[in-house]
C-alpha positions as CSV (number, residue, x, y, z in Angstrom):
1,X,0.0,0.0,0.0
2,X,2.8,2.6,0.5
3,X,3.3,4.4,-2.8
4,X,6.6,5.8,-4.0
5,X,6.8,9.6,-4.7
6,X,8.8,10.8,-7.6
7,X,10.9,13.9,-7.1
8,X,13.1,15.9,-9.4
9,X,16.8,16.4,-9.3
10,X,18.7,19.1,-7.4
11,X,22.0,20.2,-9.0
12,X,24.2,21.1,-6.1
13,X,26.1,23.6,-8.3
14,X,23.1,25.9,-8.2
15,X,23.3,26.0,-4.4
16,X,27.0,26.4,-4.4
17,X,26.5,29.8,-6.1
18,X,24.6,31.1,-3.1
19,X,25.9,28.9,-0.3
20,X,29.4,27.7,-1.3
21,X,30.8,27.0,2.2
22,X,27.7,25.1,3.3
23,X,27.7,22.8,0.3
24,X,31.4,22.1,0.7
25,X,30.8,21.0,4.3
26,X,27.8,18.9,3.3
27,X,29.9,17.0,0.7
28,X,32.5,16.2,3.3
29,X,29.9,15.2,5.9
30,X,28.1,12.9,3.5
31,X,31.3,11.0,2.6
32,X,30.8,8.2,5.1
33,X,27.1,7.9,4.1
34,X,27.5,7.6,0.4
35,X,25.3,4.7,-0.9
36,X,23.3,4.5,2.3
37,X,19.7,3.5,1.7
38,X,17.3,6.0,3.3
39,X,13.5,5.8,3.2
40,X,11.2,8.6,4.3
41,X,7.6,7.7,5.0
42,X,4.7,10.1,5.5
43,X,1.0,10.3,4.7
44,X,0.6,12.7,1.8
45,X,2.7,13.7,-1.3
46,X,1.4,17.3,-1.3
47,X,-0.2,19.9,1.0
48,X,1.5,20.9,4.3
49,X,5.0,21.4,5.5
50,X,6.2,17.8,5.6
51,X,5.6,17.1,2.0
52,X,7.2,20.4,1.0
53,X,10.3,19.5,3.1
54,X,10.6,16.0,1.6
55,X,10.2,17.3,-2.0
56,X,13.5,19.2,-1.6
57,X,15.2,17.0,1.1
58,X,15.0,13.7,-0.8
59,X,16.6,14.9,-4.1
60,X,19.2,16.9,-2.1
61,X,20.3,13.7,-0.2
62,X,20.5,11.9,-3.6
63,X,22.7,14.7,-5.0
64,X,25.1,14.0,-2.0
65,X,25.4,10.3,-3.0
66,X,22.8,8.9,-0.6
67,X,20.2,6.5,-2.0
68,X,17.2,8.4,-0.6
69,X,13.6,7.4,-1.3
70,X,10.1,8.6,-0.3
71,X,6.9,6.7,0.1
72,X,3.4,7.7,1.3
73,X,1.0,5.4,3.2
74,X,-2.5,5.0,1.9
75,X,-5.9,4.3,3.5
76,X,-9.6,4.9,3.3
77,X,-11.2,8.2,4.5
78,X,-12.0,6.6,7.8
79,X,-8.3,6.1,8.5
80,X,-7.4,9.7,7.7
81,X,-10.3,10.9,9.9
82,X,-8.8,9.0,12.8
83,X,-5.3,10.2,12.1
84,X,-6.5,13.8,11.8
85,X,-8.1,13.5,15.2
86,X,-4.8,12.0,16.5
87,X,-3.0,15.0,15.0
88,X,-5.3,17.5,16.7
89,X,-5.1,15.5,20.0
90,X,-1.3,15.5,20.0
91,X,-1.5,19.3,19.9
92,X,-3.8,19.3,22.9
93,X,-7.2,19.0,21.3
94,X,-10.0,17.2,23.0
95,X,-10.6,13.6,21.8
96,X,-12.1,10.6,23.4
97,X,-10.2,7.6,22.0
98,X,-12.6,4.8,21.1
99,X,-11.9,1.1,20.4
100,X,-13.1,1.8,16.8
101,X,-10.4,4.5,16.4
102,X,-7.7,2.0,17.6
103,X,-9.0,-0.7,15.3
104,X,-9.1,1.5,12.2
105,X,-5.6,2.9,12.9
106,X,-4.0,-0.5,13.4
107,X,-5.9,-2.1,10.5
108,X,-4.5,0.3,8.0
109,X,-1.1,0.5,9.7
110,X,-0.9,-3.3,9.3
111,X,-1.8,-3.1,5.6
112,X,0.8,-0.5,5.0
113,X,3.5,-2.3,7.1
114,X,2.8,-5.6,5.3
115,X,3.4,-4.1,1.9
116,X,6.5,-2.1,2.8
117,X,9.1,-3.3,0.4
118,X,12.8,-2.8,0.0
119,X,16.1,-3.0,2.0
120,X,17.1,0.1,3.9
121,X,19.8,1.3,6.3
122,X,17.6,4.1,7.7
123,X,13.8,4.5,7.8
124,X,12.5,7.9,8.9
125,X,8.8,7.9,9.7
126,X,7.1,11.3,9.8
127,X,4.3,12.2,12.3
128,X,1.6,10.0,13.9
129,X,-0.1,8.6,10.8
130,X,2.5,5.9,10.0
131,X,4.0,5.7,13.5
132,X,2.9,2.1,14.2
133,X,4.7,0.7,11.2
134,X,8.0,0.2,13.0
135,X,6.4,-2.1,15.6
136,X,4.6,-4.0,12.9
137,X,7.8,-4.7,10.8
138,X,10.4,-5.9,13.4
139,X,11.9,-8.0,10.6
140,X,13.3,-4.9,8.8
141,X,16.8,-4.5,10.0
142,X,17.3,-0.7,9.8
143,X,17.9,2.3,12.0
144,X,14.4,3.6,12.6
145,X,13.7,7.3,13.4
146,X,10.3,8.8,14.3
147,X,10.2,12.5,13.2
148,X,7.4,14.4,14.9
149,X,6.5,17.8,13.3
150,X,3.7,18.8,15.6
151,X,3.6,20.5,19.0
152,X,3.4,17.5,21.4
153,X,4.3,19.5,24.5
154,X,0.8,18.9,26.0
155,X,-0.7,16.0,24.2
156,X,-4.2,14.5,24.9
157,X,-3.3,11.7,27.3
158,X,-5.8,9.2,25.8
159,X,-4.3,9.4,22.4
160,X,-0.7,9.8,23.5
161,X,-0.9,6.8,25.9
162,X,-2.1,4.7,22.9
163,X,0.7,5.9,20.6
164,X,3.7,6.2,22.9
165,X,4.6,2.4,23.0
166,X,4.7,2.5,19.2
167,X,7.1,5.5,19.3
168,X,9.3,3.8,21.9
169,X,9.9,1.0,19.4
170,X,12.1,3.4,17.4
171,X,15.9,3.9,17.8
172,X,15.4,7.7,18.1
173,X,12.7,10.4,18.1
174,X,13.2,13.8,16.6
175,X,11.2,16.9,17.7
176,X,11.2,20.4,16.4
177,X,11.8,22.0,19.8
178,X,13.1,20.4,23.0
179,X,10.0,21.5,24.9
180,X,7.9,19.4,22.5
181,X,9.2,16.2,24.0
182,X,6.1,14.6,25.6
183,X,6.1,12.3,28.7
184,X,6.8,8.6,28.5
185,X,9.6,8.8,25.8
186,X,12.2,6.1,26.6
187,X,14.3,6.3,23.5
188,X,17.0,8.8,22.4
189,X,15.6,12.2,21.6
190,X,17.1,14.9,19.3
191,X,15.9,18.3,18.2
192,X,16.0,19.4,14.6
193,X,14.2,22.4,13.2
194,X,12.8,22.4,9.7
195,X,14.1,24.7,6.9
196,X,13.2,26.1,3.5
197,X,14.7,25.4,0.1
198,X,15.7,28.9,-1.3
199,X,15.7,27.5,-4.9
200,X,12.4,25.7,-4.8
201,X,9.5,27.2,-6.9
202,X,8.0,28.6,-3.8
203,X,11.1,30.5,-2.7
204,X,13.1,31.2,-5.8
205,X,13.6,34.8,-7.0
206,X,10.9,36.1,-9.4
207,X,10.9,39.1,-11.7
208,X,8.7,41.9,-10.6
209,X,6.5,41.7,-13.7
210,X,5.9,38.0,-13.0
211,X,5.0,38.6,-9.4
212,X,2.3,41.1,-10.3
213,X,1.0,38.9,-13.2
214,X,0.7,35.8,-11.0
215,X,-1.2,37.6,-8.3
216,X,-3.4,39.7,-10.7
217,X,-4.2,36.4,-12.5
218,X,-6.1,35.3,-9.4
219,X,-8.2,38.5,-9.3
220,X,-6.3,40.4,-6.7
221,X,-5.2,43.9,-7.8
222,X,-1.8,45.3,-6.7
223,X,-3.2,48.8,-6.5
224,X,-4.4,48.4,-2.9
225,X,-2.7,47.2,0.3
226,X,-2.6,43.5,0.6
227,X,-2.5,41.3,3.7
228,X,-2.3,37.5,3.3
229,X,-2.2,34.2,5.2
230,X,-0.8,31.1,3.5
231,X,-1.7,27.9,5.3
232,X,-3.9,24.9,5.4
233,X,-7.5,25.7,6.2
234,X,-7.1,24.4,9.7
235,X,-8.6,25.5,13.0
236,X,-5.1,25.7,14.5
237,X,-4.2,28.3,11.9
238,X,-7.2,30.4,13.0
239,X,-8.2,31.7,9.5
240,X,-11.5,32.9,10.9
241,X,-9.6,35.0,13.4
242,X,-7.6,36.4,10.5
243,X,-10.8,37.6,8.9
244,X,-11.8,39.3,12.1
245,X,-8.4,41.0,12.3
246,X,-8.7,42.1,8.7
247,X,-12.1,43.7,9.4
248,X,-10.5,45.8,12.2
249,X,-7.8,46.9,9.8
250,X,-10.4,47.8,7.2
251,X,-12.0,50.3,9.6
252,X,-8.7,52.3,9.3
253,X,-7.7,51.4,5.7
254,X,-10.9,50.8,3.7
255,X,-9.2,49.6,0.5
256,X,-7.2,46.9,2.1
257,X,-7.5,43.4,0.6
258,X,-7.1,40.0,2.3
259,X,-6.0,36.8,0.6
260,X,-6.4,33.4,2.3
261,X,-4.2,31.1,0.3
262,X,-4.9,27.6,1.4
263,X,-4.0,24.0,0.4
264,X,-5.8,20.7,0.7
265,X,-4.0,17.6,1.7
266,X,-5.0,13.9,1.3
267,X,-4.6,13.3,5.0
268,X,-6.7,16.3,6.1
269,X,-10.5,15.7,5.7
270,X,-11.4,18.7,7.9
271,X,-10.0,21.2,5.4
272,X,-13.1,21.4,3.2
273,X,-15.3,22.0,6.3
274,X,-13.1,25.0,7.3
275,X,-13.2,26.2,3.7
276,X,-17.1,26.3,3.8
277,X,-16.9,28.3,7.1
278,X,-14.5,30.8,5.5
279,X,-16.8,31.3,2.5
280,X,-19.7,32.0,4.8
281,X,-17.7,34.4,6.9
282,X,-16.5,36.3,3.9
283,X,-19.8,36.5,2.0
284,X,-20.6,39.9,0.6
285,X,-17.0,41.2,1.0
286,X,-15.3,41.4,-2.4
287,X,-12.0,42.4,-0.8
288,X,-11.6,38.9,0.8
289,X,-10.1,36.4,-1.6
290,X,-10.0,32.7,-0.7
291,X,-8.1,30.2,-2.7
292,X,-7.5,26.4,-2.5
293,X,-4.5,24.5,-3.8
294,X,-2.7,27.5,-5.2
295,X,0.5,26.6,-7.0
296,X,4.0,27.2,-5.5
297,X,4.8,30.0,-7.9
298,X,1.6,31.9,-7.0
299,X,2.3,31.3,-3.3
300,X,5.7,32.8,-3.9
301,X,4.2,35.8,-5.6
302,X,1.6,36.3,-2.9
303,X,4.3,36.3,-0.2
304,X,6.4,38.8,-2.2
305,X,3.6,41.2,-3.2
306,X,1.8,41.2,0.2
307,X,2.5,44.2,2.4
308,X,2.1,42.0,5.5
309,X,1.7,38.3,5.8
310,X,-0.2,36.9,8.8
311,X,0.4,33.5,10.4
312,X,-2.1,33.6,13.2
313,X,-1.4,30.1,14.6
314,X,-2.9,29.0,17.9
315,X,-0.8,25.8,18.0
316,X,2.0,25.2,15.7
317,X,4.7,22.6,15.1
318,X,6.9,25.1,13.4
319,X,5.1,27.2,10.8
320,X,7.5,27.0,7.9
321,X,5.5,29.6,6.1
322,X,7.1,32.2,8.4
323,X,10.6,31.5,7.1
324,X,9.3,31.3,3.6
325,X,7.8,34.8,3.9
326,X,10.8,36.3,5.7
327,X,13.2,34.9,3.0
328,X,11.3,37.2,0.6
329,X,11.8,40.3,2.8
330,X,8.1,40.6,3.7
331,X,7.3,41.4,7.3
332,X,5.1,38.9,9.3
333,X,2.6,39.2,12.1
334,X,2.3,35.8,13.7
335,X,0.9,33.9,16.7
336,X,3.3,33.3,19.5
337,X,3.1,29.5,19.1
338,X,5.4,26.5,18.6
339,X,8.4,27.2,16.5
340,X,7.3,30.6,15.2
341,X,9.1,32.7,17.8
342,X,12.6,31.2,17.0
343,X,12.0,32.1,13.4
344,X,11.4,35.7,14.3
345,X,14.1,36.0,17.0
346,X,16.2,38.1,14.7
347,X,13.4,40.4,13.7
348,X,10.9,40.2,10.8
349,X,7.7,41.6,12.3
350,X,5.7,41.0,15.4
351,X,4.4,38.1,17.6
352,X,0.8,38.5,18.8
353,X,-1.7,36.7,21.0
354,X,-5.1,38.1,20.1
355,X,-7.2,39.3,17.2
356,X,-7.0,42.9,18.4
357,X,-3.2,42.8,18.7
358,X,-3.0,41.2,15.2
359,X,-4.9,44.1,13.7
360,X,-2.9,46.7,15.6
361,X,0.5,45.3,14.4
362,X,-0.7,44.9,10.8
363,X,-1.8,48.6,10.9
364,X,1.5,49.6,12.3
365,X,3.4,47.9,9.5
366,X,1.0,49.2,6.8
367,X,1.4,52.7,8.1
368,X,5.2,52.6,8.3
369,X,6.6,51.2,5.1
370,X,10.2,52.1,6.0
371,X,9.9,50.1,9.3
372,X,8.2,47.3,7.5
373,X,11.1,47.1,4.9
374,X,13.7,47.1,7.7
375,X,11.8,44.3,9.6
376,X,11.7,42.2,6.4
377,X,15.4,42.7,5.8
378,X,16.3,41.6,9.3
379,X,14.0,38.6,9.1
380,X,15.6,37.5,5.8
381,X,19.1,37.6,7.3
382,X,17.9,35.5,10.3
383,X,16.5,32.9,8.0
384,X,19.7,32.8,5.9
385,X,21.7,32.0,9.0
386,X,19.4,29.5,10.6
387,X,16.6,28.1,8.4
388,X,17.9,27.1,5.0
389,X,17.9,23.5,3.8
390,X,21.6,23.1,4.0
391,X,21.4,23.4,7.8
392,X,18.6,20.8,7.9
393,X,20.5,18.4,5.8
394,X,23.6,18.8,8.0
395,X,21.6,18.0,11.1
396,X,20.0,15.0,9.6
397,X,23.3,13.6,8.3
398,X,24.8,14.0,11.7
399,X,21.9,12.1,13.2
400,X,22.3,9.2,10.7
401,X,26.1,9.0,11.3
402,X,25.6,9.0,15.0
403,X,23.2,6.1,14.8
404,X,25.8,4.1,12.8
405,X,28.8,5.0,15.0
406,X,26.8,5.1,18.3
407,X,27.7,8.7,19.2
408,X,25.9,9.8,22.3
409,X,24.5,13.0,20.8
410,X,24.5,14.9,17.6
411,X,24.3,18.2,19.5
412,X,21.7,19.9,17.4
413,X,19.4,20.8,20.3
414,X,20.0,24.4,19.5
415,X,19.7,24.1,15.7
416,X,17.8,26.9,14.2
417,X,18.4,29.4,17.1
418,X,19.9,32.8,16.4
419,X,23.6,32.6,15.5
């Protein structure tokens, strides 16, 4: 049942033009791992930060001489309804775990585990959806890593108590922040923050004319101030709160436009429900623009053309969209949640905790373009130092080597913090 995902090729020479020292270090670090067979497993080939990471990470590892592969698990809608509930519960959401939940989860986990083919040296399993596979395939002699991308600092105990034994079957667990480590973990724990690919279609440089054209093509004019949120249509991203903040901004700047640029993923059945709520909340306001499954180039253009990007997360594993936006020099107003604060430790905008504060900070940036430009510049430099893909690959290579050579730690607990 796991399906392979095809990815393109990454020519390292292109990265050497902008990050020469980092690429030289990676080539050296990867020397002992050349030919190593690495498999990444997650639950969707598109939509959300994990799939975006893997689409760049897997070909990057191949370019370094590692035999990297990517597979996604499959299942019926009932399975993904359960795993979405697990995802929410791990971030502290309410959920009463039923026997039916457990049976559905284990039934599809067993099917995916049974059909997992291939010989690997390392298997990296991402998030709760495929977490049980390791326990169900004890015959596969590989180093197994569970990579958790969500905020598990205060998990729902019913769901976590069910999952923790499956997690403890791994050789190591990796969390985005050290405070995300939940109770009951008995295996080795490391901390690695995500990162962006500066040369991906979502982050590459674009000519000004193309930026305007890509945004205008969607029906948004560049003649008026534009605020934007790019994220899944998910309750934890609080898009309804973004609309409320926009309405407060509109009282002061009547011609402001809001774009909610969303994406739908195979493993997120709740996305369409939130989309319907957003349509209802924005009815009769032609200055609110709501989009689903916008292409990477258009997301790139929206983040560049926007005067301010909002990321009003309530709970957040990392919120990679913040680094994406700052890399483009656009200031951000974001919820003080998860990994967002460390992305803005070097500047880049404001952290907020309420709808009213969101509106206040957006107005401040819209009213002070010089300050907004300076915040964007500072944010971009912080991302350059801490949140580009070369740093992520370095951290992962160090982890893989440490598992082979039994090092006690890879010392990346502070990865992603201000240099």
